[in-house]
C-alpha positions as CSV (number, residue, x, y, z in Angstrom):
1,M,115.5,108.2,89.4
2,R,112.5,107.5,87.3
3,N,110.6,111.0,86.2
4,H,107.5,111.7,87.9
5,Q,105.2,114.5,88.6
6,A,105.0,116.1,92.3
7,A,102.5,115.2,94.1
8,P,100.9,115.7,97.5
9,P,103.7,115.8,100.2
10,G,102.0,113.7,103.0
11,L,99.0,111.8,104.4
12,T,97.9,110.4,108.1
13,E,96.5,106.8,108.4
14,E,94.9,104.6,110.4
15,K,96.9,101.8,112.3
16,A,96.3,98.0,112.9
17,D,93.7,97.9,114.9
18,A,90.2,96.8,114.5
19,Y,88.1,99.0,116.4
20,G,85.0,99.9,114.4
21,D,81.6,101.9,114.2
22,R,80.4,102.2,117.1
23,R,81.2,104.8,119.9
24,F,82.1,103.9,123.4
25,S,83.6,105.5,126.2
26,S,85.8,103.4,128.1
27,A,89.4,104.6,128.5
28,K,92.6,103.1,129.4
29,K,96.2,104.2,130.1
30,D,98.8,103.7,127.1
31,P,101.7,101.4,128.1
32,L,103.2,103.3,125.4
33,R,102.8,106.8,125.8
34,G,101.3,107.1,129.5
35,T,98.6,108.5,128.2
36,E,94.9,108.3,128.8
37,M,93.6,106.5,125.1
38,V,90.0,105.8,124.4
39,L,89.6,102.2,123.8
40,K,86.6,101.9,121.8
41,L,86.1,104.5,119.0
42,S,84.1,105.4,116.2
43,D,85.7,105.1,112.9
44,Q,84.8,109.3,112.4
45,K,87.4,109.1,115.3
46,W,89.8,107.0,114.5
47,Q,91.9,108.8,112.1
48,E,92.5,112.0,114.7
49,H,93.4,108.8,117.4
50,V,96.0,107.5,115.1
51,A,97.1,110.7,113.9
52,D,97.5,111.6,117.7
53,R,99.5,108.7,119.1
54,L,101.6,108.4,115.4
55,G,103.3,112.2,115.7
56,A,105.3,111.7,112.4
57,V,102.7,110.7,110.4
58,T,100.8,113.9,110.5
59,A,103.5,115.2,107.8
60,F,101.5,113.0,105.2
61,Q,98.0,114.3,106.3
62,E,97.6,115.4,102.5
63,A,98.2,112.7,100.6
64,L,96.1,110.2,102.6
65,D,92.9,113.2,101.7
66,Q,93.9,112.6,98.6
67,I,93.9,109.3,98.5
68,D,90.6,109.2,100.0
69,R,89.1,111.0,97.1
70,E,90.4,109.1,94.7
71,V,89.7,106.4,96.3
72,L,85.9,107.0,96.2
73,R,86.0,108.5,92.4
74,Q,86.8,105.3,91.5
75,A,82.9,104.5,91.8
76,D,81.9,106.9,89.1
77,E,84.6,105.5,86.8
78,L,82.0,101.8,86.7
79,D,78.9,101.5,84.9
80,P,75.9,103.4,86.0
81,W,73.5,100.5,87.6
82,I,76.1,99.4,89.9
83,R,78.1,102.3,90.6
84,P,75.3,102.5,94.1
85,H,77.2,99.5,95.1
86,F,80.6,100.9,94.8
87,H,79.8,103.7,96.8
88,S,78.7,102.4,99.6
89,L,81.7,99.9,99.2
90,L,84.1,102.1,99.2
91,A,82.8,104.9,101.5
92,S,82.7,103.0,104.5
93,R,86.0,103.7,105.5
94,G,88.6,100.9,107.3
95,K,92.0,101.7,108.4
96,R,93.4,102.5,105.3
97,L,96.5,101.1,106.5
98,R,98.1,99.9,103.2
99,P,98.0,103.0,101.3
100,L,99.7,104.5,104.3
101,L,102.1,102.3,104.1
102,V,102.8,103.0,100.4
103,V,102.7,106.7,101.6
104,L,105.5,106.2,103.8
105,A,107.7,104.0,101.8
106,A,107.7,106.7,99.4
107,G,108.6,109.2,101.8
108,A,111.1,107.1,102.6
109,S,112.7,106.2,99.5
110,G,113.1,109.7,97.9
111,G,108.7,111.4,98.1
112,V,105.6,111.0,97.5
113,R,104.6,111.3,93.6
114,A,101.3,111.1,91.6
115,D,102.5,107.6,90.7
116,H,101.8,106.6,94.4
117,I,98.7,108.4,95.2
118,D,97.6,105.8,91.6
119,L,99.5,102.7,93.8
120,A,97.5,103.5,96.7
121,V,94.2,104.1,95.0
122,V,94.9,100.3,93.7
123,V,95.9,99.0,97.0
124,E,92.9,99.7,98.9
125,M,90.6,98.7,96.1
126,I,91.9,95.4,95.9
127,H,92.3,94.9,99.6
128,V,88.2,96.0,99.8
129,A,88.1,93.2,97.0
130,T,89.5,90.8,98.8
131,L,87.2,91.6,101.7
132,I,84.7,90.7,99.8
133,H,85.3,87.8,98.9
134,D,87.0,86.6,102.6
135,D,83.2,87.6,103.8
136,I,81.8,85.2,101.6
137,L,83.8,82.7,102.5
138,D,83.4,83.0,106.0
139,G,79.6,83.9,105.9
140,A,80.4,87.2,107.8
141,R,77.2,89.0,108.4
142,I,78.9,92.2,109.5
143,R,82.3,94.2,108.0
144,R,83.3,98.5,109.5
145,G,79.8,98.4,111.3
146,E,78.1,97.7,108.4
147,P,76.5,94.7,106.5
148,T,78.7,92.6,104.4
149,A,78.2,93.2,100.5
150,T,77.0,89.3,101.0
151,S,74.8,90.0,103.5
152,R,73.4,93.1,101.1
153,W,73.1,91.4,97.9
154,G,74.1,87.9,97.8
155,N,77.0,85.8,97.6
156,E,76.6,85.6,93.6
157,V,76.9,89.7,93.4
158,S,79.4,90.0,95.7
159,V,81.7,87.6,93.8
160,L,81.1,89.8,91.0
161,L,81.6,92.9,92.7
162,G,84.7,91.7,93.8
163,D,86.0,91.0,90.5
164,T,85.2,94.2,89.3
165,L,87.2,95.9,91.9
166,F,90.4,93.3,91.0
167,A,90.2,94.4,87.3
168,H,89.5,98.1,88.2
169,A,92.5,97.9,90.4
170,L,94.4,96.5,87.6
171,R,93.6,99.4,84.9
172,I,94.5,101.9,87.5
173,C,97.8,100.5,87.7
174,A,98.4,99.8,84.0
175,K,98.9,103.7,84.5
176,L,101.8,103.3,86.8
177,P,105.6,102.5,84.9
178,E,106.2,99.5,83.2
179,G,106.5,96.4,85.2
180,A,104.0,97.4,88.2
181,V,101.4,96.0,86.8
182,E,103.3,92.2,86.8
183,R,104.4,93.4,90.4
184,V,101.2,94.3,91.7
185,A,99.4,91.1,89.7
186,S,102.0,88.8,91.2
187,A,100.9,90.3,94.3
188,V,97.4,89.3,94.0
189,C,97.7,86.1,92.5
190,T,99.9,85.1,95.9
191,V,97.4,86.8,98.6
192,C,94.9,84.1,96.3
193,A,97.2,81.1,96.4
194,G,97.6,81.9,100.4
195,E,93.7,81.8,100.9
196,I,93.1,78.8,98.5
197,L,96.0,77.2,100.6
198,Q,94.0,78.4,103.9
199,T,90.9,77.0,102.6
200,Q,93.0,73.2,101.6
201,R,93.8,73.2,105.1
202,R,90.7,74.0,106.9
203,F,89.9,71.8,110.1
204,D,93.5,70.6,109.9
205,W,94.2,70.9,113.7
206,G,97.5,69.4,113.1
207,L,98.9,71.9,111.1
208,R,102.6,72.9,111.5
209,E,103.5,76.5,112.8
210,E,105.3,76.9,109.9
211,D,102.8,75.7,107.9
212,Y,100.3,78.5,109.4
213,F,102.8,80.9,108.7
214,Q,103.4,80.2,104.6
215,I,99.6,80.7,104.9
216,I,99.5,84.2,106.6
217,E,102.4,85.3,104.4
218,R,100.8,84.9,101.3
219,K,97.5,85.8,102.2
220,T,97.9,88.9,104.3
221,G,101.5,89.6,104.3
222,E,102.1,89.9,100.7
223,L,99.6,92.9,100.9
224,F,101.6,94.9,103.0
225,R,104.7,93.9,101.8
226,M,103.9,94.7,97.7
227,P,103.1,98.1,98.9
228,C,105.8,99.2,100.7
229,E,108.1,97.5,97.8
230,V,107.2,98.8,94.5
231,S,106.3,102.2,96.6
232,A,110.0,102.4,96.9
233,W,110.9,100.3,93.3
234,L,108.9,103.5,91.9
235,N,111.4,106.1,93.3
236,G,114.0,104.2,91.5
237,V,116.2,103.3,94.7
238,P,118.5,100.5,94.8
239,D,117.2,97.0,95.4
240,H,118.5,96.4,98.8
241,V,116.2,99.5,100.0
242,S,113.3,98.5,98.4
243,H,113.7,94.9,99.5
244,A,114.1,95.3,102.7
245,L,110.8,97.9,102.6
246,G,109.7,94.9,101.5
247,R,110.4,92.6,104.2
248,Y,109.3,95.2,107.1
249,G,106.2,95.3,105.2
250,M,106.0,91.7,105.2
251,A,106.6,91.0,108.8
252,L,104.3,94.0,109.2
253,G,101.5,92.5,107.8
254,S,102.3,88.6,109.3
255,A,102.1,90.3,112.7
256,Y,98.9,92.0,111.7
257,Q,97.2,88.7,111.2
258,I,98.1,87.3,114.3
259,Y,96.6,90.0,116.2
260,D,93.8,89.6,114.1
261,D,93.8,85.6,115.0
262,C,93.6,87.0,118.5
263,L,91.0,89.6,118.0
264,D,88.3,86.9,116.7
265,L,88.9,84.9,119.5
266,L,89.0,88.1,122.3
267,G,87.2,90.6,120.9
268,K,84.1,92.3,120.9
269,E,81.9,92.7,117.6
270,E,80.0,95.8,118.9
271,V,83.8,97.0,119.2
272,T,85.5,96.1,116.4
273,G,82.4,96.5,113.5
274,K,82.9,93.1,112.5
275,T,81.5,89.6,112.7
276,L,83.9,87.9,115.1
277,G,84.5,83.9,115.7
278,T,84.6,83.0,111.9
279,D,88.3,81.5,111.9
280,W,87.9,78.4,114.3
281,G,84.3,78.3,114.0
282,G,85.3,77.9,110.4
283,G,88.1,75.9,110.8
284,K,90.7,77.7,111.1
285,P,93.9,77.0,112.6
286,T,94.9,79.7,114.1
287,L,98.1,80.7,116.0
288,P,96.4,81.1,119.3
289,I,94.8,77.1,118.8
290,L,97.6,75.7,117.6
291,Y,99.7,77.2,120.6
292,L,96.6,75.4,122.9
293,L,97.1,72.0,120.9
294,D,100.9,72.6,121.3
295,S,100.5,73.1,125.1
296,K,98.7,69.8,125.8
297,N,100.4,66.3,124.8
298,G,99.1,62.6,124.0
299,T,95.5,61.7,125.4
300,R,94.4,65.4,126.6
301,R,95.4,66.8,123.0
302,N,93.7,64.2,121.2
303,E,90.7,65.0,123.1
304,L,91.2,68.8,122.1
305,I,91.6,68.0,118.5
306,D,88.0,65.6,118.9
307,A,86.2,68.3,120.3
308,F,87.4,71.0,117.5
309,H,86.4,68.4,114.9
310,R,82.9,66.9,116.2
311,G,82.0,71.4,117.4
312,K,82.3,71.2,120.9
313,F,83.4,74.7,121.5
314,T,79.9,76.2,120.4
315,S,80.9,79.6,121.6
316,R,84.2,81.3,122.2
317,D,83.4,81.7,125.6
318,D,84.0,78.0,125.8
319,L,87.7,78.6,124.8
320,L,88.6,81.7,126.4
321,P,89.4,79.6,130.0
322,L,92.0,77.4,127.9
323,L,93.9,79.9,126.3
324,A,94.1,81.9,129.2
325,E,94.9,78.9,131.7
326,N,97.8,77.2,129.7
327,G,100.2,80.2,128.7
328,V,99.1,80.4,125.0
329,L,97.6,84.3,124.8
330,P,101.6,85.4,126.8
331,R,103.3,82.8,124.1
332,T,101.4,84.3,120.9
333,Q,102.2,88.1,122.5
334,K,105.8,87.1,122.4
335,K,105.5,86.0,118.5
336,V,104.0,89.0,117.7
337,E,106.6,91.5,119.4
338,G,109.3,89.2,118.1
339,I,107.8,89.7,114.4
340,L,107.5,93.0,114.7
341,R,111.5,93.8,116.3
342,S,112.4,91.7,113.1
343,A,110.2,94.3,111.5
344,R,111.7,97.6,113.1
345,N,115.6,95.8,112.4
346,E,114.9,96.6,108.5
347,L,114.3,99.7,108.5
348,A,117.8,100.5,109.6
349,T,119.2,101.2,106.0
350,L,116.7,103.8,106.0
351,S,118.0,107.6,106.6
352,P,116.5,109.5,109.8
353,G,113.3,111.8,108.7
354,D,109.7,111.4,109.5
355,S,109.0,108.3,107.2
356,K,111.5,105.8,109.1
357,Q,109.8,107.1,112.5
358,A,106.2,106.9,111.3
359,L,107.0,103.4,110.0
360,E,108.6,102.6,113.7
361,E,105.6,104.1,115.2
362,V,103.2,101.8,113.2
363,A,105.1,98.9,114.6
364,D,105.1,100.3,117.8
365,L,101.3,100.9,117.9
366,L,100.6,97.3,116.6
367,S,102.7,96.0,119.3
368,S,100.7,98.0,122.5
369,Q,97.1,97.4,120.6
370,A,98.2,93.4,120.6
371,D,99.6,93.7,124.5
372,R,96.4,95.5,125.1
373,L,93.8,93.1,123.5
374,V,95.6,90.1,125.6
375,E,96.8,91.7,128.9
376,G,93.1,92.8,129.1
377,M,91.8,89.3,128.3
378,L,93.8,87.9,131.1
379,E,92.6,90.6,133.3
380,R,88.8,89.9,132.6
381,H,89.7,86.3,133.1
382,R,91.4,87.1,136.5
383,H,88.4,89.2,137.4
384,P,85.3,88.2,136.0
385,E,83.1,89.9,138.4
386,A,84.4,93.3,137.7
387,D,84.7,92.6,133.9
388,R,80.7,92.0,134.3
389,K,80.2,95.1,136.2
390,A,81.8,97.2,133.7
391,E,79.7,95.8,130.7
392,E,76.2,96.4,132.4
393,T,77.3,99.8,133.1
394,E,77.9,100.6,129.0
């Protein structure tokens, strides 16, 4: 085992969903726990919500609190004239899912130490940098319920802000044991390669499912894999343990991306706190769209592809009936559950404990959120009048 300075024992983190900054009150029965669950939550309440859902995660609250403080403190390490930009960017809390994975993987492989806190900060800063660049590429206006960096300061400044975050993250990473920088930098290169590949395949409605997974494993899965695997590596565990945790992270990240694809089509901006419709509107062939095209043959398929090329679907509402009536959403739902099942299977090598249980609960919660999103949309499609009345009373 490497000799590390001891660090806080724990953390609570938010799970993979995408409910944003504003307050709503609608509640629905939770299929996993059989309890009433608020579906529309403010950012301030999200952490408490996940702590309630993921009972085993509460053992790690102290570590997450320290990570939050360290993330916010990074703005003070930068030049004075750009500090306000970074205070704003870093104070806009997301789900902190990737830092959570750092801590849970650490707990599952020997314990949370000071190096893991640094790694979690590095991972979160890299994630924020990728979001800044994503929003530029997508022309997104809203992120985490606030105007995006590109909406506030324009593309030129935003590109440089993202670059600064990448560089600063690697500067922190340099304090970690030898080999950490190479592992983290390699992951960043993979993420960037995935983004480039996705950009090259925009408007390619003939994209194969295996090509889609090649893209999302790079651009999203990698930034879930690396935190899990490197966190275990820092504890000096055998390779088969760190690699199993890495495969868990890759599967979780891939499932999360498919969920996010569905959210882009089925979610509501006032609930998610971010701009939606940028994927299909920007020519990204996401899995639900690929399954929709796959549900058609011959002339009808070609007509759909032509409609996408010509931009005939002017709003998500044009697509929803097609997604609801062709078995697309249940098929997507089944794919997510299969991937999450493989993620849970990777945890078999771990000893029982809070960390293993929390990692299982993260996968369970993502499965629950994906099911709720899909089933809620299908219910609204079957009973549109009830949905309209519900919206009128909000």
